[in-house]
PyMOL Python script that loads the backbone (N, CA, C, O; Angstrom):
from pymol import cmd

cmd.read_pdbstr("""\
ATOM      1  N   UNK A   1     148.473 -36.963  30.994  1.00  0.00           N
ATOM      2  CA  UNK A   1     147.410 -37.569  30.225  1.00  0.00           C
ATOM      3  C   UNK A   1     146.080 -37.048  30.734  1.00  0.00           C
ATOM      4  O   UNK A   1     145.829 -37.038  31.939  1.00  0.00           O
ATOM      5  N   UNK A   2     145.241 -36.621  29.831  1.00  0.00           N
ATOM      6  CA  UNK A   2     143.928 -36.129  30.204  1.00  0.00           C
ATOM      7  C   UNK A   2     142.899 -37.249  30.105  1.00  0.00           C
ATOM      8  O   UNK A   2     142.958 -38.098  29.216  1.00  0.00           O
ATOM      9  N   UNK A   3     141.967 -37.227  31.029  1.00  0.00           N
ATOM     10  CA  UNK A   3     140.937 -38.251  31.083  1.00  0.00           C
ATOM     11  C   UNK A   3     139.614 -37.579  31.426  1.00  0.00           C
ATOM     12  O   UNK A   3     139.495 -36.923  32.461  1.00  0.00           O
ATOM     13  N   UNK A   4     138.620 -37.745  30.556  1.00  0.00           N
ATOM     14  CA  UNK A   4     137.294 -37.205  30.844  1.00  0.00           C
ATOM     15  C   UNK A   4     136.410 -38.323  31.366  1.00  0.00           C
ATOM     16  O   UNK A   4     136.313 -39.390  30.758  1.00  0.00           O
ATOM     17  N   UNK A   5     135.772 -38.072  32.486  1.00  0.00           N
ATOM     18  CA  UNK A   5     134.919 -39.060  33.134  1.00  0.00           C
ATOM     19  C   UNK A   5     133.488 -38.557  33.117  1.00  0.00           C
ATOM     20  O   UNK A   5     133.215 -37.431  33.532  1.00  0.00           O
ATOM     21  N   UNK A   6     132.570 -39.393  32.636  1.00  0.00           N
ATOM     22  CA  UNK A   6     131.151 -39.076  32.744  1.00  0.00           C
ATOM     23  C   UNK A   6     130.720 -39.356  34.172  1.00  0.00           C
ATOM     24  O   UNK A   6     130.954 -40.444  34.698  1.00  0.00           O
ATOM     25  N   UNK A   7     130.086 -38.361  34.802  1.00  0.00           N
ATOM     26  CA  UNK A   7     129.608 -38.510  36.174  1.00  0.00           C
ATOM     27  C   UNK A   7     128.091 -38.424  36.158  1.00  0.00           C
ATOM     28  O   UNK A   7     127.520 -37.409  35.759  1.00  0.00           O
ATOM     29  N   UNK A   8     127.442 -39.502  36.596  1.00  0.00           N
ATOM     30  CA  UNK A   8     125.992 -39.601  36.610  1.00  0.00           C
ATOM     31  C   UNK A   8     125.508 -39.467  38.049  1.00  0.00           C
ATOM     32  O   UNK A   8     126.048 -40.108  38.950  1.00  0.00           O
ATOM     33  N   UNK A   9     124.498 -38.642  38.263  1.00  0.00           N
ATOM     34  CA  UNK A   9     123.980 -38.501  39.619  1.00  0.00           C
ATOM     35  C   UNK A   9     122.466 -38.403  39.609  1.00  0.00           C
ATOM     36  O   UNK A   9     121.850 -37.979  38.631  1.00  0.00           O
ATOM     37  N   UNK A  10     121.881 -38.814  40.742  1.00  0.00           N
ATOM     38  CA  UNK A  10     120.459 -38.645  40.986  1.00  0.00           C
ATOM     39  C   UNK A  10     120.336 -37.951  42.343  1.00  0.00           C
ATOM     40  O   UNK A  10     121.359 -37.585  42.923  1.00  0.00           O
ATOM     41  N   UNK A  11     119.146 -37.760  42.863  1.00  0.00           N
ATOM     42  CA  UNK A  11     119.025 -36.994  44.103  1.00  0.00           C
ATOM     43  C   UNK A  11     119.778 -37.562  45.308  1.00  0.00           C
ATOM     44  O   UNK A  11     120.016 -36.832  46.270  1.00  0.00           O
ATOM     45  N   UNK A  12     120.154 -38.828  45.284  1.00  0.00           N
ATOM     46  CA  UNK A  12     120.797 -39.388  46.472  1.00  0.00           C
ATOM     47  C   UNK A  12     122.201 -39.955  46.264  1.00  0.00           C
ATOM     48  O   UNK A  12     122.863 -40.293  47.246  1.00  0.00           O
ATOM     49  N   UNK A  13     122.677 -40.070  45.030  1.00  0.00           N
ATOM     50  CA  UNK A  13     124.011 -40.660  44.854  1.00  0.00           C
ATOM     51  C   UNK A  13     124.584 -40.314  43.477  1.00  0.00           C
ATOM     52  O   UNK A  13     123.906 -39.739  42.625  1.00  0.00           O
ATOM     53  N   UNK A  14     125.857 -40.683  43.289  1.00  0.00           N
ATOM     54  CA  UNK A  14     126.513 -40.434  42.019  1.00  0.00           C
ATOM     55  C   UNK A  14     127.557 -41.491  41.705  1.00  0.00           C
ATOM     56  O   UNK A  14     128.046 -42.194  42.589  1.00  0.00           O
ATOM     57  N   UNK A  15     127.892 -41.589  40.396  1.00  0.00           N
ATOM     58  CA  UNK A  15     128.826 -42.604  39.921  1.00  0.00           C
ATOM     59  C   UNK A  15     129.670 -42.048  38.785  1.00  0.00           C
ATOM     60  O   UNK A  15     129.163 -41.332  37.922  1.00  0.00           O
ATOM     61  N   UNK A  16     130.943 -42.372  38.783  1.00  0.00           N
ATOM     62  CA  UNK A  16     131.832 -41.995  37.697  1.00  0.00           C
ATOM     63  C   UNK A  16     132.065 -43.188  36.790  1.00  0.00           C
ATOM     64  O   UNK A  16     132.368 -44.281  37.268  1.00  0.00           O
ATOM     65  N   UNK A  17     131.926 -42.990  35.486  1.00  0.00           N
ATOM     66  CA  UNK A  17     132.063 -44.076  34.513  1.00  0.00           C
ATOM     67  C   UNK A  17     133.509 -44.188  34.036  1.00  0.00           C
ATOM     68  O   UNK A  17     134.070 -43.232  33.501  1.00  0.00           O
ATOM     69  N   UNK A  18     134.104 -45.360  34.233  1.00  0.00           N
ATOM     70  CA  UNK A  18     135.453 -45.642  33.746  1.00  0.00           C
ATOM     71  C   UNK A  18     135.453 -47.018  33.089  1.00  0.00           C
ATOM     72  O   UNK A  18     134.527 -47.804  33.286  1.00  0.00           O
ATOM     73  N   UNK A  19     136.473 -47.302  32.324  1.00  0.00           N
ATOM     74  CA  UNK A  19     136.540 -48.607  31.665  1.00  0.00           C
ATOM     75  C   UNK A  19     137.137 -49.660  32.609  1.00  0.00           C
ATOM     76  O   UNK A  19     137.977 -49.367  33.460  1.00  0.00           O
ATOM     77  N   UNK A  20     136.674 -50.873  32.423  1.00  0.00           N
ATOM     78  CA  UNK A  20     137.227 -51.987  33.198  1.00  0.00           C
ATOM     79  C   UNK A  20     138.719 -52.115  32.935  1.00  0.00           C
ATOM     80  O   UNK A  20     139.487 -52.403  33.853  1.00  0.00           O
ATOM     81  N   UNK A  21     139.140 -51.903  31.688  1.00  0.00           N
ATOM     82  CA  UNK A  21     140.564 -52.033  31.358  1.00  0.00           C
ATOM     83  C   UNK A  21     141.411 -50.988  32.083  1.00  0.00           C
ATOM     84  O   UNK A  21     142.556 -51.268  32.440  1.00  0.00           O
ATOM     85  N   UNK A  22     140.869 -49.791  32.305  1.00  0.00           N
ATOM     86  CA  UNK A  22     141.607 -48.769  33.049  1.00  0.00           C
ATOM     87  C   UNK A  22     141.762 -49.185  34.509  1.00  0.00           C
ATOM     88  O   UNK A  22     142.831 -49.005  35.093  1.00  0.00           O
ATOM     89  N   UNK A  23     140.712 -49.734  35.098  1.00  0.00           N
ATOM     90  CA  UNK A  23     140.816 -50.232  36.478  1.00  0.00           C
ATOM     91  C   UNK A  23     141.858 -51.343  36.570  1.00  0.00           C
ATOM     92  O   UNK A  23     142.653 -51.391  37.509  1.00  0.00           O
ATOM     93  N   UNK A  24     141.841 -52.237  35.578  1.00  0.00           N
ATOM     94  CA  UNK A  24     142.834 -53.322  35.555  1.00  0.00           C
ATOM     95  C   UNK A  24     144.235 -52.758  35.425  1.00  0.00           C
ATOM     96  O   UNK A  24     145.144 -53.182  36.139  1.00  0.00           O
ATOM     97  N   UNK A  25     144.424 -51.794  34.510  1.00  0.00           N
ATOM     98  CA  UNK A  25     145.726 -51.203  34.274  1.00  0.00           C
ATOM     99  C   UNK A  25     146.276 -50.470  35.481  1.00  0.00           C
ATOM    100  O   UNK A  25     147.488 -50.444  35.698  1.00  0.00           O
ATOM    101  N   UNK A  26     145.392 -49.873  36.268  1.00  0.00           N
ATOM    102  CA  UNK A  26     145.824 -49.167  37.478  1.00  0.00           C
ATOM    103  C   UNK A  26     145.996 -50.115  38.668  1.00  0.00           C
ATOM    104  O   UNK A  26     146.488 -49.711  39.721  1.00  0.00           O
ATOM    105  N   UNK A  27     145.591 -51.367  38.496  1.00  0.00           N
ATOM    106  CA  UNK A  27     145.755 -52.366  39.551  1.00  0.00           C
ATOM    107  C   UNK A  27     144.760 -52.246  40.694  1.00  0.00           C
ATOM    108  O   UNK A  27     145.046 -52.682  41.809  1.00  0.00           O
ATOM    109  N   UNK A  28     143.590 -51.657  40.434  1.00  0.00           N
ATOM    110  CA  UNK A  28     142.618 -51.488  41.519  1.00  0.00           C
ATOM    111  C   UNK A  28     141.295 -52.215  41.272  1.00  0.00           C
ATOM    112  O   UNK A  28     140.359 -52.061  42.057  1.00  0.00           O
ATOM    113  N   UNK A  29     141.199 -52.987  40.220  1.00  0.00           N
ATOM    114  CA  UNK A  29     139.941 -53.671  39.893  1.00  0.00           C
ATOM    115  C   UNK A  29     139.450 -54.549  41.042  1.00  0.00           C
ATOM    116  O   UNK A  29     138.245 -54.655  41.268  1.00  0.00           O
ATOM    117  N   UNK A  30     140.355 -55.165  41.756  1.00  0.00           N
ATOM    118  CA  UNK A  30     139.983 -56.050  42.862  1.00  0.00           C
ATOM    119  C   UNK A  30     139.607 -55.291  44.128  1.00  0.00           C
ATOM    120  O   UNK A  30     139.118 -55.889  45.086  1.00  0.00           O
ATOM    121  N   UNK A  31     139.831 -53.974  44.140  1.00  0.00           N
ATOM    122  CA  UNK A  31     139.524 -53.154  45.316  1.00  0.00           C
ATOM    123  C   UNK A  31     138.174 -52.447  45.215  1.00  0.00           C
ATOM    124  O   UNK A  31     137.746 -51.790  46.164  1.00  0.00           O
ATOM    125  N   UNK A  32     137.507 -52.578  44.079  1.00  0.00           N
ATOM    126  CA  UNK A  32     136.226 -51.899  43.863  1.00  0.00           C
ATOM    127  C   UNK A  32     135.118 -52.668  44.591  1.00  0.00           C
ATOM    128  O   UNK A  32     135.076 -53.897  44.554  1.00  0.00           O
ATOM    129  N   UNK A  33     134.230 -51.930  45.247  1.00  0.00           N
ATOM    130  CA  UNK A  33     133.184 -52.545  46.067  1.00  0.00           C
ATOM    131  C   UNK A  33     131.947 -52.930  45.250  1.00  0.00           C
ATOM    132  O   UNK A  33     131.817 -52.575  44.078  1.00  0.00           O
ATOM    133  N   UNK A  34     131.069 -53.644  45.884  1.00  0.00           N
ATOM    134  CA  UNK A  34     129.792 -54.026  45.292  1.00  0.00           C
ATOM    135  C   UNK A  34     128.788 -52.888  45.246  1.00  0.00           C
ATOM    136  O   UNK A  34     127.659 -53.080  44.795  1.00  0.00           O
ATOM    137  N   UNK A  35     129.181 -51.695  45.709  1.00  0.00           N
ATOM    138  CA  UNK A  35     128.306 -50.525  45.614  1.00  0.00           C
ATOM    139  C   UNK A  35     128.434 -49.843  44.258  1.00  0.00           C
ATOM    140  O   UNK A  35     127.671 -48.930  43.943  1.00  0.00           O
ATOM    141  N   UNK A  36     129.396 -50.284  43.460  1.00  0.00           N
ATOM    142  CA  UNK A  36     129.556 -49.790  42.093  1.00  0.00           C
ATOM    143  C   UNK A  36     128.804 -50.723  41.151  1.00  0.00           C
ATOM    144  O   UNK A  36     128.386 -51.812  41.544  1.00  0.00           O
ATOM    145  N   UNK A  37     128.639 -50.291  39.915  1.00  0.00           N
ATOM    146  CA  UNK A  37     127.872 -51.042  38.927  1.00  0.00           C
ATOM    147  C   UNK A  37     128.704 -51.270  37.672  1.00  0.00           C
ATOM    148  O   UNK A  37     129.728 -50.619  37.463  1.00  0.00           O
ATOM    149  N   UNK A  38     128.249 -52.204  36.839  1.00  0.00           N
ATOM    150  CA  UNK A  38     128.943 -52.496  35.587  1.00  0.00           C
ATOM    151  C   UNK A  38     127.923 -52.730  34.480  1.00  0.00           C
ATOM    152  O   UNK A  38     126.886 -53.362  34.680  1.00  0.00           O
ATOM    153  N   UNK A  39     128.253 -52.200  33.309  1.00  0.00           N
ATOM    154  CA  UNK A  39     127.469 -52.486  32.107  1.00  0.00           C
ATOM    155  C   UNK A  39     128.453 -52.564  30.953  1.00  0.00           C
ATOM    156  O   UNK A  39     129.159 -51.599  30.661  1.00  0.00           O
ATOM    157  N   UNK A  40     128.496 -53.713  30.301  1.00  0.00           N
ATOM    158  CA  UNK A  40     129.454 -53.907  29.214  1.00  0.00           C
ATOM    159  C   UNK A  40     130.872 -53.765  29.736  1.00  0.00           C
ATOM    160  O   UNK A  40     131.248 -54.419  30.709  1.00  0.00           O
ATOM    161  N   UNK A  41     131.660 -52.913  29.094  1.00  0.00           N
ATOM    162  CA  UNK A  41     133.044 -52.709  29.499  1.00  0.00           C
ATOM    163  C   UNK A  41     133.209 -51.497  30.408  1.00  0.00           C
ATOM    164  O   UNK A  41     134.328 -51.113  30.746  1.00  0.00           O
ATOM    165  N   UNK A  42     132.077 -50.894  30.802  1.00  0.00           N
ATOM    166  CA  UNK A  42     132.120 -49.717  31.666  1.00  0.00           C
ATOM    167  C   UNK A  42     131.791 -50.079  33.101  1.00  0.00           C
ATOM    168  O   UNK A  42     130.923 -50.910  33.368  1.00  0.00           O
ATOM    169  N   UNK A  43     132.502 -49.437  34.024  1.00  0.00           N
ATOM    170  CA  UNK A  43     132.237 -49.586  35.450  1.00  0.00           C
ATOM    171  C   UNK A  43     131.830 -48.214  35.966  1.00  0.00           C
ATOM    172  O   UNK A  43     132.460 -47.205  35.649  1.00  0.00           O
ATOM    173  N   UNK A  44     130.776 -48.190  36.760  1.00  0.00           N
ATOM    174  CA  UNK A  44     130.236 -46.955  37.313  1.00  0.00           C
ATOM    175  C   UNK A  44     130.600 -46.928  38.797  1.00  0.00           C
ATOM    176  O   UNK A  44     129.931 -47.546  39.624  1.00  0.00           O
ATOM    177  N   UNK A  45     131.663 -46.206  39.114  1.00  0.00           N
ATOM    178  CA  UNK A  45     132.222 -46.196  40.462  1.00  0.00           C
ATOM    179  C   UNK A  45     131.403 -45.314  41.390  1.00  0.00           C
ATOM    180  O   UNK A  45     131.179 -44.138  41.102  1.00  0.00           O
ATOM    181  N   UNK A  46     130.958 -45.883  42.501  1.00  0.00           N
ATOM    182  CA  UNK A  46     130.181 -45.092  43.455  1.00  0.00           C
ATOM    183  C   UNK A  46     131.066 -43.985  44.009  1.00  0.00           C
ATOM    184  O   UNK A  46     132.268 -44.160  44.205  1.00  0.00           O
ATOM    185  N   UNK A  47     130.435 -42.838  44.254  1.00  0.00           N
ATOM    186  CA  UNK A  47     131.181 -41.612  44.514  1.00  0.00           C
ATOM    187  C   UNK A  47     131.924 -41.559  45.839  1.00  0.00           C
ATOM    188  O   UNK A  47     132.919 -40.840  45.935  1.00  0.00           O
ATOM    189  N   UNK A  48     131.495 -42.279  46.859  1.00  0.00           N
ATOM    190  CA  UNK A  48     132.093 -42.111  48.179  1.00  0.00           C
ATOM    191  C   UNK A  48     133.476 -42.745  48.320  1.00  0.00           C
ATOM    192  O   UNK A  48     134.435 -42.063  48.679  1.00  0.00           O
ATOM    193  N   UNK A  49     133.583 -44.017  48.045  1.00  0.00           N
ATOM    194  CA  UNK A  49     134.871 -44.701  48.236  1.00  0.00           C
ATOM    195  C   UNK A  49     135.537 -45.097  46.927  1.00  0.00           C
ATOM    196  O   UNK A  49     136.709 -44.791  46.709  1.00  0.00           O
ATOM    197  N   UNK A  50     134.800 -45.773  46.058  1.00  0.00           N
ATOM    198  CA  UNK A  50     135.414 -46.317  44.842  1.00  0.00           C
ATOM    199  C   UNK A  50     135.923 -45.228  43.897  1.00  0.00           C
ATOM    200  O   UNK A  50     137.023 -45.344  43.357  1.00  0.00           O
ATOM    201  N   UNK A  51     135.135 -44.177  43.693  1.00  0.00           N
ATOM    202  CA  UNK A  51     135.577 -43.103  42.806  1.00  0.00           C
ATOM    203  C   UNK A  51     136.764 -42.359  43.419  1.00  0.00           C
ATOM    204  O   UNK A  51     137.674 -41.947  42.699  1.00  0.00           O
ATOM    205  N   UNK A  52     136.760 -42.183  44.734  1.00  0.00           N
ATOM    206  CA  UNK A  52     137.888 -41.533  45.413  1.00  0.00           C
ATOM    207  C   UNK A  52     139.165 -42.357  45.254  1.00  0.00           C
ATOM    208  O   UNK A  52     140.233 -41.812  44.974  1.00  0.00           O
ATOM    209  N   UNK A  53     139.046 -43.665  45.435  1.00  0.00           N
ATOM    210  CA  UNK A  53     140.199 -44.548  45.239  1.00  0.00           C
ATOM    211  C   UNK A  53     140.723 -44.437  43.819  1.00  0.00           C
ATOM    212  O   UNK A  53     141.929 -44.323  43.601  1.00  0.00           O
ATOM    213  N   UNK A  54     139.816 -44.468  42.856  1.00  0.00           N
ATOM    214  CA  UNK A  54     140.214 -44.355  41.461  1.00  0.00           C
ATOM    215  C   UNK A  54     140.937 -43.034  41.202  1.00  0.00           C
ATOM    216  O   UNK A  54     141.997 -43.014  40.578  1.00  0.00           O
ATOM    217  N   UNK A  55     140.365 -41.944  41.679  1.00  0.00           N
ATOM    218  CA  UNK A  55     140.958 -40.628  41.420  1.00  0.00           C
ATOM    219  C   UNK A  55     142.356 -40.508  42.026  1.00  0.00           C
ATOM    220  O   UNK A  55     143.274 -40.012  41.372  1.00  0.00           O
ATOM    221  N   UNK A  56     142.521 -40.951  43.248  1.00  0.00           N
ATOM    222  CA  UNK A  56     143.836 -40.901  43.890  1.00  0.00           C
ATOM    223  C   UNK A  56     144.855 -41.717  43.101  1.00  0.00           C
ATOM    224  O   UNK A  56     145.975 -41.265  42.864  1.00  0.00           O
ATOM    225  N   UNK A  57     144.460 -42.912  42.700  1.00  0.00           N
ATOM    226  CA  UNK A  57     145.363 -43.805  41.971  1.00  0.00           C
ATOM    227  C   UNK A  57     145.679 -43.255  40.586  1.00  0.00           C
ATOM    228  O   UNK A  57     146.834 -43.267  40.159  1.00  0.00           O
ATOM    229  N   UNK A  58     144.656 -42.771  39.884  1.00  0.00           N
ATOM    230  CA  UNK A  58     144.850 -42.241  38.530  1.00  0.00           C
ATOM    231  C   UNK A  58     145.718 -40.984  38.550  1.00  0.00           C
ATOM    232  O   UNK A  58     146.585 -40.819  37.692  1.00  0.00           O
ATOM    233  N   UNK A  59     145.495 -40.108  39.511  1.00  0.00           N
ATOM    234  CA  UNK A  59     146.306 -38.893  39.594  1.00  0.00           C
ATOM    235  C   UNK A  59     147.770 -39.214  39.901  1.00  0.00           C
ATOM    236  O   UNK A  59     148.673 -38.568  39.370  1.00  0.00           O
ATOM    237  N   UNK A  60     148.003 -40.203  40.750  1.00  0.00           N
ATOM    238  CA  UNK A  60     149.381 -40.636  41.028  1.00  0.00           C
ATOM    239  C   UNK A  60     150.039 -41.212  39.775  1.00  0.00           C
ATOM    240  O   UNK A  60     151.257 -41.130  39.611  1.00  0.00           O
ATOM    241  N   UNK A  61     149.225 -41.796  38.892  1.00  0.00           N
ATOM    242  CA  UNK A  61     149.735 -42.367  37.645  1.00  0.00           C
ATOM    243  C   UNK A  61     149.894 -41.306  36.551  1.00  0.00           C
ATOM    244  O   UNK A  61     150.332 -41.624  35.446  1.00  0.00           O
ATOM    245  N   UNK A  62     149.543 -40.050  36.847  1.00  0.00           N
ATOM    246  CA  UNK A  62     149.761 -38.969  35.897  1.00  0.00           C
ATOM    247  C   UNK A  62     148.545 -38.512  35.115  1.00  0.00           C
ATOM    248  O   UNK A  62     148.680 -37.706  34.194  1.00  0.00           O
ATOM    249  N   UNK A  63     147.371 -38.999  35.451  1.00  0.00           N
ATOM    250  CA  UNK A  63     146.149 -38.578  34.750  1.00  0.00           C
ATOM    251  C   UNK A  63     145.641 -37.254  35.315  1.00  0.00           C
ATOM    252  O   UNK A  63     145.682 -37.022  36.523  1.00  0.00           O
ATOM    253  N   UNK A  64     145.165 -36.394  34.424  1.00  0.00           N
ATOM    254  CA  UNK A  64     144.447 -35.180  34.796  1.00  0.00           C
ATOM    255  C   UNK A  64     142.982 -35.464  34.497  1.00  0.00           C
ATOM    256  O   UNK A  64     142.618 -35.717  33.349  1.00  0.00           O
ATOM    257  N   UNK A  65     142.147 -35.422  35.519  1.00  0.00           N
ATOM    258  CA  UNK A  65     140.761 -35.863  35.386  1.00  0.00           C
ATOM    259  C   UNK A  65     139.818 -34.675  35.303  1.00  0.00           C
ATOM    260  O   UNK A  65     139.873 -33.750  36.113  1.00  0.00           O
ATOM    261  N   UNK A  66     138.950 -34.727  34.299  1.00  0.00           N
ATOM    262  CA  UNK A  66     137.860 -33.759  34.153  1.00  0.00           C
ATOM    263  C   UNK A  66     136.557 -34.535  34.164  1.00  0.00           C
ATOM    264  O   UNK A  66     136.494 -35.670  33.690  1.00  0.00           O
ATOM    265  N   UNK A  67     135.514 -33.915  34.709  1.00  0.00           N
ATOM    266  CA  UNK A  67     134.214 -34.566  34.779  1.00  0.00           C
ATOM    267  C   UNK A  67     133.211 -33.896  33.852  1.00  0.00           C
ATOM    268  O   UNK A  67     133.181 -32.673  33.716  1.00  0.00           O
ATOM    269  N   UNK A  68     132.399 -34.723  33.223  1.00  0.00           N
ATOM    270  CA  UNK A  68     131.256 -34.255  32.447  1.00  0.00           C
ATOM    271  C   UNK A  68     130.031 -34.754  33.216  1.00  0.00           C
ATOM    272  O   UNK A  68     129.808 -35.960  33.325  1.00  0.00           O
ATOM    273  N   UNK A  69     129.246 -33.825  33.743  1.00  0.00           N
ATOM    274  CA  UNK A  69     128.140 -34.194  34.628  1.00  0.00           C
ATOM    275  C   UNK A  69     126.838 -34.455  33.887  1.00  0.00           C
ATOM    276  O   UNK A  69     126.477 -33.763  32.935  1.00  0.00           O
ATOM    277  N   UNK A  70     126.146 -35.490  34.369  1.00  0.00           N
ATOM    278  CA  UNK A  70     124.825 -35.876  33.870  1.00  0.00           C
ATOM    279  C   UNK A  70     123.932 -36.046  35.106  1.00  0.00           C
ATOM    280  O   UNK A  70     124.062 -37.029  35.835  1.00  0.00           O
ATOM    281  N   UNK A  71     123.043 -35.108  35.334  1.00  0.00           N
ATOM    282  CA  UNK A  71     122.201 -35.126  36.528  1.00  0.00           C
ATOM    283  C   UNK A  71     120.776 -35.532  36.191  1.00  0.00           C
ATOM    284  O   UNK A  71     120.267 -35.224  35.114  1.00  0.00           O
ATOM    285  N   UNK A  72     120.140 -36.228  37.127  1.00  0.00           N
ATOM    286  CA  UNK A  72     118.753 -36.650  36.965  1.00  0.00           C
ATOM    287  C   UNK A  72     117.974 -36.286  38.227  1.00  0.00           C
ATOM    288  O   UNK A  72     118.507 -36.357  39.334  1.00  0.00           O
ATOM    289  N   UNK A  73     116.731 -35.904  38.056  1.00  0.00           N
ATOM    290  CA  UNK A  73     115.860 -35.633  39.202  1.00  0.00           C
ATOM    291  C   UNK A  73     115.174 -36.895  39.712  1.00  0.00           C
ATOM    292  O   UNK A  73     114.481 -36.865  40.728  1.00  0.00           O
ATOM    293  N   UNK A  74     115.370 -37.998  39.003  1.00  0.00           N
ATOM    294  CA  UNK A  74     114.789 -39.294  39.360  1.00  0.00           C
ATOM    295  C   UNK A  74     115.923 -40.290  39.548  1.00  0.00           C
ATOM    296  O   UNK A  74     117.085 -39.954  39.318  1.00  0.00           O
ATOM    297  N   UNK A  75     115.604 -41.506  39.961  1.00  0.00           N
ATOM    298  CA  UNK A  75     116.639 -42.529  40.086  1.00  0.00           C
ATOM    299  C   UNK A  75     117.407 -42.656  38.775  1.00  0.00           C
ATOM    300  O   UNK A  75     116.814 -42.733  37.699  1.00  0.00           O
ATOM    301  N   UNK A  76     118.714 -42.676  38.879  1.00  0.00           N
ATOM    302  CA  UNK A  76     119.568 -42.804  37.700  1.00  0.00           C
ATOM    303  C   UNK A  76     119.431 -44.189  37.085  1.00  0.00           C
ATOM    304  O   UNK A  76     119.192 -45.174  37.784  1.00  0.00           O
ATOM    305  N   UNK A  77     119.585 -44.247  35.775  1.00  0.00           N
ATOM    306  CA  UNK A  77     119.568 -45.541  35.081  1.00  0.00           C
ATOM    307  C   UNK A  77     120.713 -46.433  35.558  1.00  0.00           C
ATOM    308  O   UNK A  77     120.641 -47.656  35.438  1.00  0.00           O
ATOM    309  N   UNK A  78     121.759 -45.830  36.093  1.00  0.00           N
ATOM    310  CA  UNK A  78     122.895 -46.608  36.601  1.00  0.00           C
ATOM    311  C   UNK A  78     122.428 -47.630  37.628  1.00  0.00           C
ATOM    312  O   UNK A  78     122.991 -48.721  37.713  1.00  0.00           O
ATOM    313  N   UNK A  79     121.415 -47.295  38.402  1.00  0.00           N
ATOM    314  CA  UNK A  79     120.908 -48.209  39.433  1.00  0.00           C
ATOM    315  C   UNK A  79     120.338 -49.507  38.856  1.00  0.00           C
ATOM    316  O   UNK A  79     120.166 -50.480  39.590  1.00  0.00           O
ATOM    317  N   UNK A  80     120.042 -49.537  37.550  1.00  0.00           N
ATOM    318  CA  UNK A  80     119.495 -50.744  36.922  1.00  0.00           C
ATOM    319  C   UNK A  80     120.584 -51.672  36.406  1.00  0.00           C
ATOM    320  O   UNK A  80     120.295 -52.794  35.992  1.00  0.00           O
ATOM    321  N   UNK A  81     121.828 -51.218  36.426  1.00  0.00           N
ATOM    322  CA  UNK A  81     122.927 -52.025  35.907  1.00  0.00           C
ATOM    323  C   UNK A  81     123.328 -53.099  36.914  1.00  0.00           C
ATOM    324  O   UNK A  81     122.949 -53.051  38.084  1.00  0.00           O
ATOM    325  N   UNK A  82     124.093 -54.057  36.435  1.00  0.00           N
ATOM    326  CA  UNK A  82     124.586 -55.153  37.260  1.00  0.00           C
ATOM    327  C   UNK A  82     125.549 -54.627  38.317  1.00  0.00           C
ATOM    328  O   UNK A  82     126.380 -53.768  38.021  1.00  0.00           O
ATOM    329  N   UNK A  83     125.451 -55.129  39.540  1.00  0.00           N
ATOM    330  CA  UNK A  83     126.396 -54.766  40.585  1.00  0.00           C
ATOM    331  C   UNK A  83     127.789 -55.261  40.201  1.00  0.00           C
ATOM    332  O   UNK A  83     127.944 -56.343  39.634  1.00  0.00           O
ATOM    333  N   UNK A  84     128.778 -54.466  40.515  1.00  0.00           N
ATOM    334  CA  UNK A  84     130.160 -54.842  40.234  1.00  0.00           C
ATOM    335  C   UNK A  84     130.568 -55.963  41.178  1.00  0.00           C
ATOM    336  O   UNK A  84     130.316 -55.903  42.381  1.00  0.00           O
ATOM    337  N   UNK A  85     131.190 -56.968  40.626  1.00  0.00           N
ATOM    338  CA  UNK A  85     131.791 -58.021  41.443  1.00  0.00           C
ATOM    339  C   UNK A  85     133.224 -58.207  40.984  1.00  0.00           C
ATOM    340  O   UNK A  85     133.528 -58.075  39.799  1.00  0.00           O
ATOM    341  N   UNK A  86     134.074 -58.504  41.896  1.00  0.00           N
ATOM    342  CA  UNK A  86     135.483 -58.687  41.565  1.00  0.00           C
ATOM    343  C   UNK A  86     135.621 -59.826  40.564  1.00  0.00           C
ATOM    344  O   UNK A  86     135.062 -60.908  40.747  1.00  0.00           O
ATOM    345  N   UNK A  87     136.364 -59.567  39.519  1.00  0.00           N
ATOM    346  CA  UNK A  87     136.605 -60.584  38.521  1.00  0.00           C
ATOM    347  C   UNK A  87     135.558 -60.658  37.421  1.00  0.00           C
ATOM    348  O   UNK A  87     135.629 -61.550  36.575  1.00  0.00           O
ATOM    349  N   UNK A  88     134.560 -59.723  37.406  1.00  0.00           N
ATOM    350  CA  UNK A  88     133.566 -59.828  36.329  1.00  0.00           C
ATOM    351  C   UNK A  88     133.789 -58.842  35.235  1.00  0.00           C
ATOM    352  O   UNK A  88     133.031 -58.813  34.265  1.00  0.00           O
TER     353      UNK A  88
END
""", "prot")
cmd.dss("prot")
cmd.show_as("cartoon", "prot")
cmd.util.cbc("prot")
cmd.orient("prot")
């Protein structure tokens, strides 16, 4: 299964956008940290730990992941979104 992930970055950090339902389906929604963000049904996984966890889990489940990059020279709009909390 192929999966394209939007990756948003600014000069100091980056986030991969995935759906909350995909995190739930992979059984890792409760393992995502408060360093990630959420807007609507999308979760923006911080690149260091949460995105790595997602990628390892998704690849084990048979997903082939491709990234579409969106870079900014200023703070990313992702930083304005609600912090991810378990169960939200």
